N, C-alpha and C positions, 0 to 999 in steps of 0.2 A: 693173764691180763697184764702182769708187770713187764713181760717181754713185748707184748703188744704195744704197751705204752712207748717202749723204746723204739718200736719200729714206725709207729704213726708219728711221733716226735722227731724221730731220726731223719725222716724223709725231708721235712721242711727245714730242719737244722742243717743238714748236709747242703741242700740247694742254696739256702741263704748265705751259708759260710763261704760256698764256692763263688757266689756273686761277690761277696765281700773281698775275697782273695784276687777279684779281677779275672776270674775264668769266663770264657765265652759262654753264651746261652746254649749253644751246641754241647759244650763239655758238661755243663749243668744237666742238660737233658740226659746225657749218656750216664752221668752219676746216678741220677734218679731211676733211670731204666734198669740199672744193674740190680736194683732192689727186687725187680719182678723177673728179669730176663734169666739169671742164674737158677732161682728156685724152679722156674718154668722148665729149664732143660734137666734139673736133677730130681725133682719131687717123686717121679715114678720110681727112679732107681732106690731113692731112699726109702720109699715105702716097701719095695721088695726086700730091702736090707732089714727094715723093722719086723717085717713078717718073719724072718729067719732068726734075728738075734734078740728080739724083745725090744721094750721101750726104755729100760733103764740108761744104757749108753747113749742113745740117740738124744734123750731128754738132757742129759748132762752136757753132751758135746754142743748141742744147741745153745743151751743157757750160757756156756762159756764163750761161744762165738759172739753171742749178742753182747755180753760184757766186755769183749775184746773191741767190738766195734763202737762201742760208746766211750770207752776209756781212752782209745789211742788218739782221737782228735781232741780230747781233753788235754793230752799230754803235749801233742804237737799238732799244728794246723798247716797242711799243705795239700797239693793236689793228690799224692800218693796216700796220705792218711785218710783223706776222704774216700778214695776209691776202695781202699781196705776196709773202712767202715761200711760202705755200701754193701760190700760182698759179704762181710762177716754178719752184719744185722740181717741181711736178706735171707742168706743160706741158714743161719742159726734159727731164726724164727720158724722158717719152713720145717726144720728138723723137729722143733719143739712142737709145732702145730699138728704135723702128722702123727707123731707120737701121742700127743695129748688125746686127739680124736680117736685114736686106735684105742686107748685105754677106756675112754668114756663110752665107746661103742660096744665094749664087751659085755655090759650090763644087759638085763632083761628088757624086752621092748619098752614097757612102760617107764621103767627107770631110765632106760637110754634116752628116751625123749626128754625127760625131765633134765638129764645131765647136759644135754645139747642146748636145752632152753637156758639154764644158768651159764654155760659157756658163752652163748650169743649175747646174754646180757652184760656180762663183764667186759666182753670185746666191744660192745657198743659204748660202755663207759670209758674204757682206755682209748677207744677211737676218737672219742670227744676230747678227753683230758690231754692226750698226748700232743697234739698240735697246739692246744691253748697253753699249755705249761711251756712248750718249747718257744712259742712266739713271746710270751711274757718275759721269759728268761733272756731271750736275745735282746729284746728292747731294753731291759733294765740292767742286765748283768754281763751282756756279751755272749757270743757264741761259744766261746771256750767253756765258760761256766755252765753254759746251757747243756753241753755234752756231759759235763760231770753231773748235773742234776738228773738227766736221763739215764746215766749209769746206775743210778741208786735202784731203779725198778728191776733190773735184772740180777743185780747183786742181791737184793733181798730174795729175789725168786730162786737164786743159786743157794742161798742159806736154807730157804725152805725145803728145796729139792734134797738136800743132804739129811734132812730130818725124815724125808720120805723113802730113803734108800731101802730100809727092810721091806717095806709095802711093795715097792717096785720090783725088788728082788723075788717076791713072791709071785707077782704077775708074770715075771719072766719064767719062774720055774713051771708055772702052769701052761706055758706055751706047749702046742702039740709037737711031739718029737719029730712028727713027719714034716712039719713046717720047717724045722731047723735044717733038714737034710733036702729040702725041696730043690729041684733043678730050677734054674732060671727060665721064667717063661715070659712071654711077649705081653705087653700090657693091652695090646690090641684084642687079645683073647676075652677080656673083661667086656669090650664094646660088642660082642658077640652074644652076650646075655641080654635078651630084650628088655626086661624091666631095668636093669643098670644102665642100659644105653638111654633109655627114656629119662632116667633120673639125671644122668650127667648132662644130656641135652638141656633139660629145664633148668638145671642149676647154672649152665653156662649162659643161658638167656637172661636168668635174674642177675647174675653178676655183671653181664654186659649192660643191663638196664641201670644198675648201680653206677658203673663207671660212666655211662653216658650222660647220666644226670649231673654228675660232678664235673664232667668235662664241658658239656655243652651249655649248661646255665650260666657259667660265666661268660661265655661268648655271646649268649643271647642277651645277658644283662647289659654288656658293654653295647651291643648293637642297639638297645632301646634307650641307652643313656643312663643307666643305673649307676650309682656310686659303689665303690669297692664295699663300704660298710652294708649297704643295701643288699648287695649280691651275697655277702657273708651271712646276712640275716636270712635270706632265703635258704641257703645250704644248711644253716644251723636249725632251721625249722625241720628240714629233713632228718638231721641227726636226731633232733628231740623225738620225731615220729618213731624211728627205729627203737629208740630207748624205751618210750613209753609202751609200745606194743609188746616188747620182750618182757616188761614187768608183768603184762597180762597173760602171757602165752602159757603159763602153768594151768590157767583157768581155763583158757580157750581150748587148749589141746586134750582136756578131758571130756570135751563135748563135740569137737569137730574132728573128723578124720583128717589125716595129714594131705591126701591128694585133693580133698574138697577145699581145704585151706589154700593149696597151691594153686588150684584152678581159679578160686576167687581172687586170689593175688594177681594172677596174670591178666584177668579182665580189667581190674582196677587199673593196674599199670598201664595197660595199653589205652584205656580211656585218658588217663592222666596225661600220657604223652601226646595224645591227640589235642587235648585241650590247651596245653601249655603255651604254645606260640600264638594263640588267639587272644592272649590278655596282656595288657601292659600295667594294670592296676597292682600296686605291691601287695595289698592285702590278699588279692586273688592268688597271686604267685606264691606267697608264703602258704597259704591254704593248700594249694596243689603240691607244693613241696613236702608239706606235712602228711597229707595223704598218701603220698608216694612212699615216704618213710614208713608209714604204717604197713603198707602193702608189701614192700620188699623186706622189712625188718622181721616180719612174721614167718618167713620161708625157710631161713637158714637151718634152724633145729629140725624142721620137718625133713628137709632134703638130706641132711647128715643122718637122721635115723633111717630114713628109707634106703640110703646108701648102704649102711651096715646090715640092713634086713636082707637086701638082695644080693650082696657080694658073696661069691663062692667062699667056702671055709677056707681059712688060712691065707686070704689075700685082702683082708680088710685094709690094712695100712697101704697096700699097693693101690687100692681104689681110691683111697683118700689122696695118696700122691697124684693119681691120674686127674682127680677133681682139681687139685691145686694148679696142675699144669694147664689145665684148660682155662682156669680163672686167670692165671698169670698171663697166658696168651691173650686173652681179651684185654687185660689191662695194657698190653704192650701195642696190640694191633688197633684197638678202637680209637685211641687218640690219634694216631697217625692217620687212619683211614678218614675219620670224620674231620679232621683238620683240613685234609686235602679236598674233601667234598664241600666242605663249608665255604671254601674259597670259590668254589664254582656254582654250586647251586643255592647258597644261602644257608641261614641257621634254621629257620622253621622246618624245611624238609627233612633235617636230621631227626628231629622229634617224630615226624610222621613216619620216616622210614623205619625207625626202631619200634614204633607202635605196631607197624605192619609185620615186623619180625616176630614180635611178642604174639600177635594174633595167630600167625602161622604156626608157631610153636604149640600155642594153646590147641589149635585144630588138630595137629599130629597126635598131641597127648590127650585127646578128648576121650579115650578109653584106656586109662593107666591101670596098672596092676593093682589089686586091691590090697589095702594096709592089713598088716598083722596086728597093729594096735587096733583096739576097739574102744570107742568112747565109754565113758562111765555111764551107768544107767540114770 
């Protein structure tokens, strides 16, 4: 959570600092894109490395990189320091995320699902608080002190990580000796496992829906004459929905199977995207955003649990890395694609196009593999 706080706050702080320094919008876009592009290119290899060496070193290295990325612009602010910050925070959080999800996924199925529910809840909290704290700090204290405040999160995480070293060492010692000596394999082999291929496809669709909403709603709001505050309120309703559903997930997941939850979320998401551009009333848009947050927010723990359930032995971190690569690819490609299409066909068809994509994905996965986890009686 503390490193994710630095990532979400770091994105907005890097972009606003770059604008304050007089850098072009193209340069600002490149700085923000680095947060996703480098992890996209490296996450699979990082996952393979974690499968071989364990989680202790990647967790420590990732945390140090996030600390470096937040402290450097606090000390000196120029284009180079912001570039290094984008690289360090993006790569560092990716290392930390792959290793953390690998550790949490090593539990038994029911405990694993609970682990990922708590992880998603904490990340929902940091996803909301990071940009909020960064914005308030920039407005009241300046961007330099904002970076200093953001560095407190990963510094605290690093201190906590030092206390966890004995436990992490035990986790690494329990690593299968065969995994340490494993030859390098191609990540595309994982896509040849049918259940895993379905999981990664659905996960990418949901991630794309999340990114589409965050990107298209501001464009739609401007097109219908909404103020920046109103657009922010609509997006905040989405964040509130994701947070509240994750509070209820431990209760829901004991009564509903993972794939049932996923299919239901796909139906709700498709309907929500179909309805969005048909309304201009603020209360309706806020309600649609909130419902979409409920639908998309409930899926991440289930998808992570299913990912570990169906991944071949000794390749869990590699599968997590492949998942992150696909997510980061959508974060880079969708804004560019939809930005170009929006200029040609308008904003409303973008909602409907993604609704069609979600419907197609749901149809392809109408007969998913059965869950190992069973609901409580």
